[in-house]
N, C-alpha and C positions, 0 to 999 in steps of 0.2 A: 215328236218322235215318240214321246213313251205312250200316248194314247193309242198310236198305230201299233206298238210292240203289244200293248195290252189287249187291242183288238185280236192280233195274231194268234196270242195265246188262247183268249176265249174260243176262238174259231178252233184251234188246235183241240182244246178239250171237248168241243161239241162233236167233233169227227170221232173222237175216243168211245164218246157215249154211244154215238150212232153205229159204229163198229161193234160194240158190245152187244147192242139190241139185236143187230143182225145175226151175231153168232147165238142169240138165243131164240133167233126166230121170232121175234116180235115185230120187226120192221120189214116192208116190200123191198127188195133189194132194188129194183128199178128206182123207187122215190129215195132211197138211201144214196144211190150213185148220183142221181141228179142234183141232190144237196150236196154232196161230197164236190161236185163238178162247180158248183156255184160259190161253196166256200174257198176253193182253191184260185178260182176266178178272183174274187175279192182279195185274198190273201197277195196275190200275185200284183194286183193293181197298187194296194199300199206299199209292197216292196218296191215296184218301180218308182214310186213316189218319194219313197225315203232316199233310194239312191240318186235319183234327181235334185234331190234337196242337198244332199252330201256331195254332188258334183259340184253346185252351184257355190255351198261354201267353201269347197276347195278351191276354185277358182278366184273367189273373193279373198280368201285368206291374206291377210298383211295389207289389204287396201282398205281405205277407208271413202266409201262412197256419200256423197253429199248431192243434194237436190239444188236447183239452181236458185231456188227461195232462200235455203239455208244459206248458200254461198253469198247471195246478195245481202241477208242480214249480217253476215260476219265481214262486210265491207268489201268483198273481192268482185272483181268486174266478170263480164260473161266470157272473158276470153282467157283461157290457159293459166287460170288460178292467179292471174295477176290482180294485187290489190288495187283498188280504185282511187 
């Protein structure tokens, strides 16, 4: 999650720089807007991913998930966690 937040921060800082350049007339407005749209799309995708991960974590909170392999190694049978 830290890397996604870092990417959002970098994207935000890049947008600020682009807006400053546009104010100074250094950059073409059309190119700047296209770039800003792309950055917002990327940021939205990262936010959707973060929200999905948080939702998955909330659903799993308080529960322990074990693979069948791990259960077998621990001596549990295949049905309902009954010891073998």
